[in-house]
C-alpha positions in Angstrom: -71.0 53.2 473.8 -71.6 56.5 471.9 -70.7 56.6 468.0 -67.2 57.7 467.3 -67.1 61.2 466.0 -64.3 61.2 463.1 -62.9 64.4 461.8 -63.6 65.4 458.1 -60.2 65.0 457.0 -60.1 61.3 457.9 -63.2 60.4 455.9 -62.2 62.2 452.9 -58.9 60.8 453.0 -60.4 57.2 453.5 -62.8 58.1 450.2 -59.5 59.4 448.2 -57.6 56.1 449.2 -60.8 53.9 448.3 -61.2 55.3 445.1 -57.3 55.3 444.1 -57.0 51.6 445.1 -59.9 50.8 442.4 -57.9 49.7 439.1 -61.0 50.0 437.3 -61.4 53.8 437.9 -58.0 54.5 436.9 -58.1 53.7 433.3 -61.6 54.8 431.9 -63.1 55.9 428.4 -66.3 57.8 429.0 -68.5 59.3 426.5 -70.8 62.4 427.0 -71.7 66.2 426.3 -69.6 69.1 427.6 -71.3 71.6 429.8 -70.3 74.3 432.3 -66.9 74.8 430.5 -64.4 76.9 432.4 -61.0 77.7 430.9 -58.8 79.0 433.8 -56.1 81.5 433.6 -53.5 78.6 434.1 -54.3 76.8 431.1 -56.6 74.2 432.7 -60.0 73.2 431.5 -62.9 72.6 434.0 -66.1 71.2 432.6 -69.1 68.7 433.3 -69.6 65.6 431.0 -72.9 64.5 431.2 -75.8 62.5 429.5 -79.3 61.9 430.1 -79.0 59.9 433.8 -76.0 61.6 435.1 -73.1 64.2 435.1 -69.3 63.8 436.0 -67.0 66.7 437.0 -63.9 66.8 434.8 -60.4 68.7 434.8 -58.3 68.7 431.9 -54.9 69.9 433.2 -52.7 72.2 430.8 -49.9 69.7 430.3 -52.4 67.1 428.9 -54.8 69.3 426.9 -51.9 71.0 424.5 -53.1 70.5 421.0 -56.7 69.4 422.0 -58.1 72.5 423.7 -60.1 73.4 420.6 -61.8 70.1 420.9 -63.7 70.8 424.3 -66.7 73.2 423.4 -69.8 73.6 425.4 -72.3 71.2 423.6 -69.9 69.1 421.9 -70.1 65.1 422.6 -66.9 63.8 423.4 -65.1 60.4 424.3 -62.5 61.2 427.1 -59.9 59.1 428.9 -58.5 59.5 432.2 -59.1 58.2 435.7 -61.3 59.2 438.7 -59.9 60.8 441.7 -61.6 62.0 445.0 -60.8 65.9 445.6 -60.3 66.4 449.1 -60.6 70.1 449.4 -64.3 70.3 447.7 -65.2 66.7 448.7 -66.0 65.7 445.4 -65.3 63.0 442.6 -63.8 64.3 439.6 -62.0 62.9 436.3 -58.6 63.8 435.5 -58.7 63.7 431.8 -55.6 63.2 429.8 -57.1 62.7 426.3 -60.2 63.5 424.3 -61.8 62.5 421.0 -64.8 63.6 419.1 -67.8 61.2 419.6 -68.4 58.8 417.0 -64.9 57.5 417.2 -64.8 53.8 418.2 -63.3 53.2 421.6 -60.3 51.0 420.0 -59.5 53.9 417.5 -59.7 56.3 420.3 -57.5 54.3 422.5 -54.9 53.8 419.3 -54.8 57.7 418.9 -54.1 58.5 422.4 -51.4 56.2 422.6 -49.9 57.4 419.4 -50.0 61.1 420.8 -48.3 60.0 424.2 -45.7 57.9 422.0 -45.0 61.0 419.6 -44.7 63.3 422.4 -41.9 61.1 423.8 -40.2 61.1 420.3 -40.5 57.4 419.9 -41.8 58.1 416.2 -39.0 60.7 415.3 -37.8 60.3 411.8 -34.2 61.3 413.0 -33.6 58.3 415.1 -34.5 55.6 412.1 -31.5 53.5 411.2 -30.7 52.4 407.9 -30.7 48.7 407.1 -27.6 46.8 406.4 -26.9 46.5 402.7 -25.4 43.0 402.9 -26.8 41.4 406.0 -25.3 38.1 407.4 -27.7 37.1 410.1 -31.4 38.2 409.8 -33.7 37.7 412.8 -37.6 37.0 412.3 -39.9 37.4 415.2 -43.3 35.8 414.4 -45.6 33.0 414.6 -44.4 29.3 414.0 -47.8 28.5 412.8 -48.7 31.1 410.4 -47.8 31.7 406.7 -45.6 34.8 407.6 -42.4 32.8 408.5 -43.0 30.5 405.4 -43.1 33.4 403.0 -40.4 35.3 404.8 -37.8 32.3 404.5 -39.1 31.6 400.9 -38.0 35.0 399.7 -35.1 35.1 401.6 -33.6 31.7 400.2 -34.4 32.7 396.7 -32.8 36.4 397.1 -29.8 35.8 399.4 -29.4 32.5 400.3 -26.0 32.9 402.1 -27.6 34.7 404.9 -28.5 32.8 408.4 -32.2 33.2 409.6 -32.3 33.6 413.2 -36.1 32.6 414.2 -37.9 33.5 417.6 -41.5 32.2 417.7 -44.1 34.2 419.5 -47.6 34.4 419.9 -49.1 36.9 418.0 -52.9 37.4 418.9 -54.5 37.3 422.2 -54.0 38.8 425.6 -50.6 37.1 426.1 -49.3 38.2 422.6 -47.9 41.7 423.6 -45.7 40.4 426.3 -44.5 37.2 424.1 -43.5 39.6 421.2 -41.7 42.1 423.5 -39.5 39.2 425.0 -39.0 37.5 421.8 -37.4 40.8 420.5 -35.5 41.5 423.4 -34.2 37.8 423.3 -33.3 37.7 419.6 -31.1 41.0 419.9 -29.7 41.5 423.5 -28.2 44.6 424.6 -25.7 42.6 427.2 -24.6 39.2 427.8 -22.5 36.6 425.8 -25.1 36.4 423.0 -24.5 40.0 421.9 -21.9 38.8 419.5 -24.7 36.5 417.9 -27.4 38.7 417.5 -28.6 39.4 413.8 -27.8 42.3 411.6 -31.5 43.3 411.4 -34.8 42.1 412.8 -38.2 41.5 411.0 -41.0 41.5 413.6 -44.7 40.8 412.5 -47.6 38.6 411.2 -49.9 37.9 408.6 -53.5 39.9 408.1 -56.4 39.9 410.4 -59.1 42.1 411.7 -58.2 45.1 413.9 -58.4 43.4 417.0 -56.6 40.6 415.6 -53.6 43.1 415.2 -54.0 44.9 418.6 -51.0 43.3 420.3 -48.5 45.4 418.0 -50.3 48.4 419.4 -49.5 47.4 423.0 -47.0 49.4 424.8 -44.4 46.7 425.5 -43.9 45.7 421.7 -43.4 49.5 421.1 -40.8 49.9 423.8 -39.2 46.5 422.9 -38.8 47.9 419.2 -37.6 51.2 420.3 -35.0 49.7 422.5 -33.8 47.0 419.9 -29.9 47.4 419.4 -30.2 46.8 415.7 -32.6 47.9 412.9 -36.1 46.6 412.9 -38.7 46.1 410.0 -42.2 46.0 410.8 -44.6 43.8 408.8 -47.8 43.6 410.5 -51.1 42.8 408.5 -51.8 44.2 405.2 -50.7 47.4 403.3 -53.9 49.2 404.7 -53.1 48.1 408.2 -51.1 50.6 410.4 -49.9 49.8 413.8 -47.7 51.4 416.5 -45.1 48.8 415.9 -45.0 50.2 412.1 -44.6 53.6 413.6 -41.8 53.0 415.9 -39.8 50.5 413.8 -36.8 51.7 411.6 -38.9 50.7 408.2 -42.4 49.3 407.6 -43.2 46.9 405.0 -46.7 46.3 403.8 -46.4 42.5 404.2 -43.9 39.8 405.6 -42.9 39.0 401.9 -42.2 42.5 401.3 -40.3 42.8 404.6 -37.9 40.1 403.4 -37.3 41.7 400.0 -36.6 44.6 401.9 -33.6 43.6 404.2 -31.7 41.7 401.7 -30.6 42.5 398.0 -31.4 40.1 395.1 -28.1 37.8 394.3 -28.9 37.8 390.7 -28.8 41.6 390.7 -25.7 41.7 392.8 -24.1 39.1 390.3 -24.8 41.5 387.3 -23.6 44.5 389.1 -20.2 42.8 389.7 -20.1 41.6 386.3 -20.6 45.2 384.8 -18.3 46.7 387.2 -15.7 44.4 386.1 -16.2 45.2 382.5 -16.2 49.0 383.1 -13.1 48.5 385.1 -11.3 46.6 382.2 -12.3 49.3 379.5 -11.1 52.0 382.2 -7.6 50.3 382.8 -7.1 49.6 379.0 -7.9 53.1 378.1 -5.2 54.2 380.9 -2.7 51.9 379.5 -3.0 53.5 375.9 -3.1 56.8 377.3 0.1 56.2 379.3 1.8 54.5 376.4 1.2 57.2 373.8 2.4 60.0 376.7 5.6 57.9 377.0 6.1 57.7 373.2 5.5 61.4 372.8 8.2 62.3 375.6 10.4 59.8 374.3 10.2 61.3 370.8 10.7 64.9 372.0 13.8 64.1 373.8 15.1 62.2 370.9 14.7 65.3 368.8 16.3 67.5 371.4 19.5 65.2 372.5 21.8 63.5 370.0 22.5 60.5 372.3 19.2 59.4 373.9 19.3 55.8 372.9 20.1 54.5 376.2 17.4 56.8 378.0 14.9 55.8 375.3 15.4 52.1 376.2 15.5 52.5 379.8 11.9 54.3 379.5 10.6 51.9 377.0 11.4 49.2 379.5 9.8 50.8 382.4 6.5 51.2 380.1 6.7 47.5 379.3 7.0 46.7 383.0 4.0 49.0 383.7 1.9 47.2 380.7 2.7 44.0 382.3 2.1 44.8 385.8 -1.6 46.4 384.9 -2.5 43.6 382.6 -1.7 41.0 385.5 -3.9 43.3 388.1 -6.7 43.3 385.5 -6.6 39.6 384.8 -6.6 38.8 388.6 -9.4 41.3 389.3 -11.5 39.6 386.5 -10.9 36.1 387.9 -11.9 37.4 391.5 -15.2 38.8 389.8 -16.0 35.6 387.8 -15.3 33.5 391.2 -17.8 35.6 393.0 -20.6 35.5 390.4 -20.0 31.5 390.0 -20.2 31.3 394.3 -23.5 33.5 394.2 -24.9 30.9 391.2 -23.7 27.9 393.3 -25.3 29.0 396.3 -28.8 29.1 394.5 -31.1 26.4 395.9 -31.8 25.6 392.2 -28.2 24.7 391.7 -28.3 22.4 394.4 -31.4 20.6 393.1 -29.9 20.3 389.7 -26.8 18.4 391.3 -29.2 15.7 392.3 -29.9 16.6 396.0 -33.4 17.4 397.5 -34.6 19.9 399.8 -36.4 18.9 403.1 -39.0 20.9 405.0 -41.6 20.6 407.4 -45.3 20.7 406.4 -45.3 24.6 407.7 -42.3 25.1 405.2 -39.6 25.1 407.8 -36.4 24.0 406.2 -35.2 20.6 407.8 -31.4 20.9 408.3 -30.6 17.6 410.4 -32.3 14.4 411.0 -32.7 15.2 414.6 -35.1 18.1 413.6 -37.9 16.0 413.1 -39.6 13.2 415.0 -41.3 9.7 414.0 -44.8 10.6 412.8 -43.9 14.2 411.6 -45.2 14.9 408.0 -42.4 16.6 405.5 -42.1 18.0 402.2 -39.3 16.8 399.9 -38.6 19.0 396.7 -36.3 17.5 393.7 -35.6 19.3 390.6 -38.7 18.1 388.8 -41.2 18.1 391.5 -42.0 17.1 395.3 -43.7 14.8 397.4 -45.1 14.9 401.2 -43.8 12.3 403.3 -44.5 11.0 406.9 -41.4 10.1 409.0 -41.7 6.4 410.1 -38.1 5.6 411.4 -34.4 6.3 411.3 -32.3 5.0 408.4 
């Protein structure tokens, strides 16, 4: 049987489809030296990327090269990102470049800069979309690992500063290949946009983890996490790593905190400061009301005296005015007393809610070995290690049965 003669279009289309199906060729970082650079009138850049052993034709289309054209010059060593395609009209392979970085920048940092530029172009990091944090949150969401120190640090700070708030915790994987999807799902779950749980979502969410190397924090640079934080219906505080670490989660969040503990301090007020502010406010109000009463009384007395001098028989009117002034003073003093009592009651409640006050009354605080508060006997099982803290110290114990 004679060999089948195929038309050119059929062969080149097969080659194009073969290349396009290879996922490894669709997302590449390639390093080399620029040569044969041509800047077309359309704004596209055509060049060859080469090294000692080979070369690769590249095209950097205008919509991708905005702000990066000056980096592409003949003889420059670059690290470029893009995908390989087969260009049928010329029957050649080429790389469609979408991002470039000078050589010497590590591949991980180059990928960080590429993603950052793409999300910036979409408006995900715009300052105008950042939301203010609630001043007195009632429910605080926390998305982090159940095993790390971050959850313990956050809980400790929240219970010390604002114990009347409820902590809503969603554990997640924070490191490894599955971490990005896990964190994104936890953010969407803790603050849903639809469904019956919308009413129970927190007022603010803390997302983060403790410190680590750049590769340990990489999950917080992944697109699923960035998109989930951007789409969260309540304000988000990012607390990833240490102060010197910056992730894309930090940039898209409404606020960034240098550590998990700092994030907890950021989302709640200090109950002691609030109590002092209320007391000072009450004192200033009392002074203001006292001065207003005195000024009002002097004004009434002056008017009464002037009327008494001008009219021979103003005694009845004077008595009515005096009676009204006495009534006004009585009502104002009663209002002042009630306001003072409400302020004192609020300050007393803030002090009573303190964990230290609970211990002073003879109670104990029970938590897991990881520092998570235990609110019910059903929360622990036989064999679990727990910490029990009294006013004058604490012990570590193991659960051996039910009382």
